[in-house]
C-alpha positions in Angstrom: 11.7 8.4 -7.2 9.1 5.3 -7.5 9.3 2.1 -6.9 10.6 -0.1 -10.0 7.7 -2.3 -11.2 9.6 -5.6 -10.6 9.5 -4.3 -6.7 6.0 -3.5 -6.8 5.1 -6.9 -8.3 7.1 -8.4 -5.7 5.0 -6.7 -2.9 1.8 -7.2 -4.4 2.4 -10.7 -4.3 3.8 -10.6 -0.7 0.3 -8.6 0.3 -2.3 -11.3 -1.3 -3.8 -8.6 -2.7 -4.7 -7.1 0.7 -3.7 -3.6 2.4 -0.4 -4.3 4.7 -1.0 -1.1 6.7 -0.5 -1.9 10.4 -1.0 1.8 11.9 -3.6 1.9 14.5 -4.3 5.4 14.4 -6.0 4.3 10.7 -9.1 2.9 12.6 -8.3 -0.6 12.1 -6.5 -3.3 14.9 -3.3 -4.9 13.6 -3.2 -5.1 9.9 -6.0 -3.5 7.6 -6.2 -6.6 5.1 -8.6 -4.7 2.7 -9.3 -6.5 -0.2 -7.6 -5.0 -3.3 -7.6 -5.7 -7.1 -4.2 -5.5 -8.8 -5.6 -3.4 -12.0 -6.8 -0.9 -9.7 -3.6 0.2 -8.9 -3.8 4.3 -8.9 -7.5 4.3 -8.9 -8.5 6.6 -5.6 -12.3 6.5 -6.6 -12.7 2.5 -6.4 -13.1 0.3 -3.0 -10.4 -1.9 -4.7 -7.9 0.7 -5.4 -4.4 0.9 -4.0 -0.7 2.2 -4.2 2.9 1.1 -3.4 3.8 3.5 -0.4 7.7 3.9 0.9 8.2 2.8 4.7 10.9 4.9 5.1 9.8 7.7 2.8 12.9 7.5 0.5 11.6 4.9 -2.0 14.4 2.7 -1.3 14.4 0.4 -4.1 13.7 -2.8 -2.5 10.9 -5.0 -0.9 11.2 -4.1 2.7 10.8 -0.4 2.1 7.9 -0.8 -0.1 4.0 -1.7 1.3 0.9 -2.1 -0.3 -1.9 0.3 1.1 -5.4 0.7 0.0 -6.5 4.3 -0.8 -8.5 4.8 2.7 -4.8 4.2 4.5 -3.1 6.4 1.9 -5.5 9.3 2.4 -4.7 8.9 6.0 -1.1 9.1 5.7 -1.6 12.6 4.2 -2.9 14.1 7.4 -0.2 12.7 9.7 
């Protein structure tokens, strides 16, 4: 089940509009920090596209489980 809009908005504010990925296997050191635009959620064609992702894989409806990821990092997760 996806995150509630409330949780996504909280995670978006926490991210400061930047990708929160910390996976060094994605080709970045520490945090990705790619600049994102709020209106581009779900847009996998835009350089500013992003999605809310579950850290646990269970989509627990809480801020601790929700991370904001750019589409480049989301794509990398598909191949793990």
